[in-house]
C-alpha positions as CSV (number, residue, x, y, z in Angstrom):
1,M,-82.7,28.1,31.7
2,E,-83.4,27.7,27.6
3,W,-80.4,29.8,26.5
4,L,-78.1,27.5,28.6
5,I,-80.2,23.8,27.9
6,E,-80.6,23.9,24.6
7,P,-77.2,24.6,23.5
8,L,-76.0,21.1,25.7
9,G,-78.9,19.3,23.6
10,F,-76.2,18.6,20.7
11,G,-73.4,16.3,20.8
12,F,-70.7,18.6,18.8
13,M,-71.4,21.0,21.6
14,Q,-71.3,18.3,24.6
15,R,-67.7,17.6,22.7
16,G,-67.1,21.1,21.9
17,L,-68.1,22.3,26.0
18,A,-65.5,19.2,26.8
19,A,-62.7,19.3,24.8
20,S,-62.9,23.7,25.7
21,L,-62.7,22.9,29.6
22,M,-59.6,20.9,29.4
23,V,-57.4,23.2,27.0
24,G,-58.8,26.0,29.1
25,I,-57.5,24.6,31.8
26,L,-54.7,23.4,30.3
27,C,-53.5,26.8,29.2
28,A,-54.4,28.6,32.5
29,V,-52.4,26.4,34.6
30,V,-48.4,25.8,32.0
31,G,-49.3,29.5,31.4
32,C,-48.7,31.3,34.8
33,Y,-45.5,29.7,34.4
34,V,-45.4,31.8,30.9
35,V,-46.6,34.7,32.3
36,L,-44.2,35.0,35.5
37,R,-40.7,33.4,32.9
38,S,-42.2,36.5,30.3
39,M,-42.8,33.6,27.8
40,A,-45.0,35.1,25.6
41,F,-43.0,35.7,22.6
42,L,-42.2,31.8,23.0
43,G,-45.3,30.5,22.9
44,D,-46.6,32.1,20.3
45,A,-43.6,31.4,18.3
46,M,-43.8,27.9,19.1
47,A,-47.4,27.6,18.2
48,H,-46.7,29.1,14.3
49,A,-43.8,26.4,14.9
50,I,-45.6,23.7,14.3
51,L,-47.1,24.8,10.8
52,P,-44.0,22.7,9.3
53,G,-45.0,19.5,10.9
54,V,-48.6,19.9,10.3
55,A,-47.8,20.4,6.4
56,V,-45.4,17.2,6.1
57,A,-48.9,14.9,7.9
58,Y,-51.2,16.7,5.9
59,L,-49.1,16.2,2.8
60,L,-48.2,11.9,3.8
61,K,-52.5,11.6,4.6
62,G,-51.4,11.4,8.4
63,S,-52.2,12.1,11.8
64,L,-52.1,15.9,12.0
65,F,-51.5,15.9,15.7
66,I,-48.1,13.4,15.4
67,G,-47.3,15.8,12.9
68,A,-48.0,18.7,14.6
69,L,-46.1,17.6,18.1
70,G,-43.0,16.7,16.1
71,A,-42.8,19.5,15.7
72,A,-43.3,21.5,18.3
73,L,-40.8,18.9,20.1
74,V,-38.1,20.2,17.8
75,V,-38.4,23.6,18.2
76,A,-38.4,23.1,21.6
77,L,-35.3,21.5,22.1
78,G,-33.9,23.1,19.1
79,I,-34.3,26.1,21.8
80,G,-32.6,24.2,24.5
81,L,-29.8,23.6,22.3
82,L,-29.1,27.5,20.7
83,S,-29.0,28.8,23.7
84,R,-27.8,26.2,26.9
85,R,-24.1,27.6,26.2
86,G,-25.1,31.7,26.9
87,S,-23.7,31.9,23.7
88,I,-27.1,32.9,21.8
89,K,-29.6,34.7,23.6
90,E,-33.1,32.6,24.4
91,D,-34.9,34.9,22.8
92,T,-32.6,35.2,19.8
93,A,-32.5,31.3,19.2
94,I,-36.7,31.7,19.4
95,G,-36.8,34.0,16.6
96,I,-33.9,32.2,14.4
97,L,-36.1,29.2,14.3
98,F,-39.3,30.6,14.6
99,A,-39.0,32.5,11.4
100,A,-37.0,29.2,10.0
101,A,-40.5,27.5,11.0
102,L,-43.0,29.1,9.7
103,S,-41.1,29.6,6.2
104,L,-40.8,26.2,5.7
105,G,-44.3,25.8,7.2
106,I,-45.7,28.0,4.8
107,A,-43.9,26.5,1.7
108,L,-45.5,23.0,2.5
109,I,-48.5,24.0,3.1
110,S,-48.4,26.2,-0.5
111,T,-47.6,22.9,-2.4
112,A,-51.4,21.7,-1.6
113,K,-53.7,22.6,-3.8
114,T,-56.3,22.3,-1.0
115,Y,-54.6,24.3,1.6
116,A,-56.8,26.8,2.2
117,T,-59.9,25.2,3.4
118,D,-58.1,22.0,4.6
119,L,-56.1,23.4,6.6
120,T,-58.4,26.3,8.1
121,H,-59.3,25.1,11.4
122,I,-55.0,24.7,12.1
123,L,-55.0,28.0,12.0
124,F,-58.3,29.3,13.4
125,G,-59.9,26.6,15.5
126,N,-62.9,23.8,15.4
127,V,-63.9,23.4,18.5
128,L,-67.2,22.2,17.3
129,G,-65.8,20.1,14.9
130,V,-64.1,17.8,17.6
131,S,-64.6,14.1,17.9
132,T,-64.6,11.6,20.1
133,G,-61.1,10.5,19.8
134,D,-59.8,14.0,20.0
135,L,-61.6,14.3,23.1
136,W,-59.7,11.4,25.1
137,L,-56.3,12.5,23.3
138,T,-56.5,15.9,24.6
139,A,-58.0,13.9,28.0
140,V,-54.8,11.9,28.1
141,V,-51.5,14.3,27.6
142,G,-54.0,17.2,28.8
143,L,-53.3,15.0,32.3
144,L,-49.5,14.0,31.6
145,V,-49.3,18.0,31.2
146,L,-50.6,18.3,34.4
147,I,-48.6,15.3,36.2
148,L,-45.1,16.2,35.3
149,I,-46.1,20.1,36.4
150,V,-46.9,18.5,40.0
151,L,-44.1,16.2,39.9
152,F,-41.3,18.7,39.3
153,Y,-43.8,21.4,40.9
154,K,-41.0,22.1,43.3
155,E,-38.5,22.3,40.9
156,L,-39.5,24.8,38.3
157,L,-40.4,26.8,41.0
158,V,-37.1,27.4,41.6
159,I,-35.7,27.4,38.8
160,S,-38.2,30.2,37.7
161,F,-37.5,32.5,40.9
162,D,-34.1,31.7,42.4
163,P,-31.4,30.5,39.5
164,V,-28.8,31.1,42.5
165,L,-30.8,28.9,44.9
166,A,-31.5,25.9,41.6
167,A,-27.6,26.4,41.3
168,T,-26.4,26.0,45.0
169,L,-29.1,22.7,45.1
170,R,-27.6,21.7,42.5
171,L,-30.6,20.7,39.9
172,P,-30.7,20.2,36.6
173,A,-31.8,23.6,35.5
174,E,-30.8,23.4,31.7
175,L,-33.2,19.7,32.0
176,L,-35.4,21.8,33.7
177,R,-35.7,24.1,31.5
178,T,-35.9,21.9,28.9
179,L,-38.5,20.0,30.2
180,M,-40.9,23.3,30.8
181,L,-40.6,23.8,26.6
182,V,-41.7,20.5,26.1
183,L,-44.4,20.8,27.9
184,I,-45.3,23.8,26.5
185,A,-44.8,22.3,23.1
186,L,-47.5,19.2,24.3
187,T,-49.9,22.2,25.8
188,I,-49.5,24.2,22.1
189,V,-50.6,20.9,20.2
190,V,-54.0,19.2,22.0
191,S,-54.9,23.7,21.6
192,L,-54.9,23.2,18.4
193,Q,-58.6,21.7,18.0
194,T,-59.8,24.8,20.0
195,V,-58.8,27.7,19.7
196,G,-56.0,26.9,16.6
197,V,-52.4,28.1,16.1
198,G,-53.4,32.2,16.0
199,L,-55.0,32.7,19.1
200,V,-53.9,29.7,21.6
201,T,-51.1,32.5,22.8
202,A,-53.8,34.2,24.2
203,M,-54.9,31.3,25.7
204,L,-51.9,30.9,26.9
205,V,-51.0,34.7,28.4
206,T,-55.0,35.9,29.3
207,P,-55.9,33.7,31.6
208,A,-52.1,34.0,33.5
209,A,-52.0,37.7,33.3
210,T,-55.3,38.3,34.8
211,A,-54.7,36.4,37.5
212,S,-51.7,37.6,38.6
213,L,-53.6,41.2,39.3
214,L,-55.7,39.0,41.9
215,T,-52.6,37.0,43.7
216,R,-49.1,36.9,44.4
217,R,-48.4,32.9,45.0
218,L,-48.2,30.7,42.5
219,P,-50.7,28.1,43.8
220,S,-53.7,30.4,43.9
221,M,-52.3,32.2,40.8
222,M,-52.5,28.4,39.4
223,A,-56.4,27.9,41.0
224,I,-57.5,31.0,39.6
225,S,-56.1,31.0,36.3
226,A,-58.2,27.4,35.6
227,G,-60.8,29.2,36.5
228,L,-60.3,31.9,34.8
229,G,-59.6,30.0,31.8
230,A,-62.6,27.1,32.6
231,L,-65.0,30.2,32.3
232,S,-63.4,31.5,29.3
233,A,-64.0,28.3,27.7
234,I,-68.5,28.1,28.9
235,L,-69.2,31.3,28.2
236,G,-67.3,31.6,24.7
237,L,-68.5,28.7,23.4
238,F,-72.5,29.5,23.9
239,L,-71.7,32.5,23.0
240,S,-70.6,31.5,19.8
241,F,-73.7,29.4,19.4
242,H,-76.1,32.1,20.1
243,V,-74.5,34.9,18.5
244,N,-73.2,33.0,15.2
245,I,-69.3,33.6,15.7
246,A,-66.4,31.3,15.5
247,S,-66.0,29.5,18.7
248,G,-62.6,30.1,19.1
249,P,-62.1,33.4,19.2
250,A,-65.6,33.4,21.3
251,V,-63.3,32.2,23.9
252,V,-60.5,34.0,23.0
253,L,-62.5,37.4,23.8
254,T,-64.3,36.1,26.8
255,A,-60.8,35.8,28.4
256,T,-59.5,39.4,27.2
257,C,-62.9,41.1,28.4
258,L,-62.1,39.3,31.9
259,F,-58.9,40.6,32.3
260,L,-59.8,44.1,30.8
261,V,-62.4,44.0,34.0
262,T,-59.4,43.1,36.5
263,Y,-57.3,45.1,35.1
264,V,-59.7,48.0,36.0
265,A,-61.0,46.8,39.5
266,A,-58.8,44.7,41.0
267,P,-58.5,44.1,44.5
268,R,-55.5,46.7,45.5
269,R,-53.4,46.4,41.8
270,G,-56.8,47.7,39.4
271,I,-56.5,50.8,38.6
272,L,-60.0,51.8,39.8
273,W,-58.5,50.9,43.3
274,Q,-55.7,53.5,42.6
275,V,-57.6,56.1,41.8
276,L,-59.6,56.1,44.7
277,R,-56.5,55.8,47.0
278,R,-54.6,58.8,45.1
279,W,-58.1,60.7,45.6
280,G,-58.1,59.3,49.2
281,A,-54.8,60.2,49.8
282,T,-55.4,64.4,48.2
283,E,-58.0,64.7,50.5
């Protein structure tokens, strides 16, 4: 019990735990769409594409959150615009804007003499440095994203699994696709403080991929993914405190371990189950 109670005696751990839980659940829910629509590359590209906004905000001594949000939205809308007519595929548009934004971000950051230390938490996260204001910001933006997912659940479900039905129902597919890009952008931005640019994609993909091995229904997948995201956040944060390692990587490594265990032991779809079934058939 002391192992659990001791960290909670510190204010920074309490705030870090709250932030990790919110980000873990938010990334896990949004990540279900990322995994089902094979958009992992998009998540990684958008995570790195926020660097120009961060750099501009840092150089102007403004809000890093606003800068990151602005860059993420520009990239999200740019991807939707370039790939709307079908002349350029979505992955091609992602690759073009990802490379351009990342290069611009690095160029801008390199002009700041102290960028290596001041912007480290953007690249690798600093959940233990979360302030009360950061918590409120994460809560408001995260709640907004989840509300939009609930409100447009059926529409997003249809365009994700049955584009033909979406056309039959005359759903605004392009508008809904842009909405999905914006939701991913918002999720990435609010996750920066917790896991950083380099690791946010893992939190979007890993819990959702783990849940996909356990269920085939989207509501169940979202619920399981959210639970796994929250569990990864809690265990990872406590692990970082007691082992004295960076909190963001600890959370991601915990989520990865949960995935590997599920990949091996998941009922019907795990490696162990398949081996036993083949052995039984042979017998």
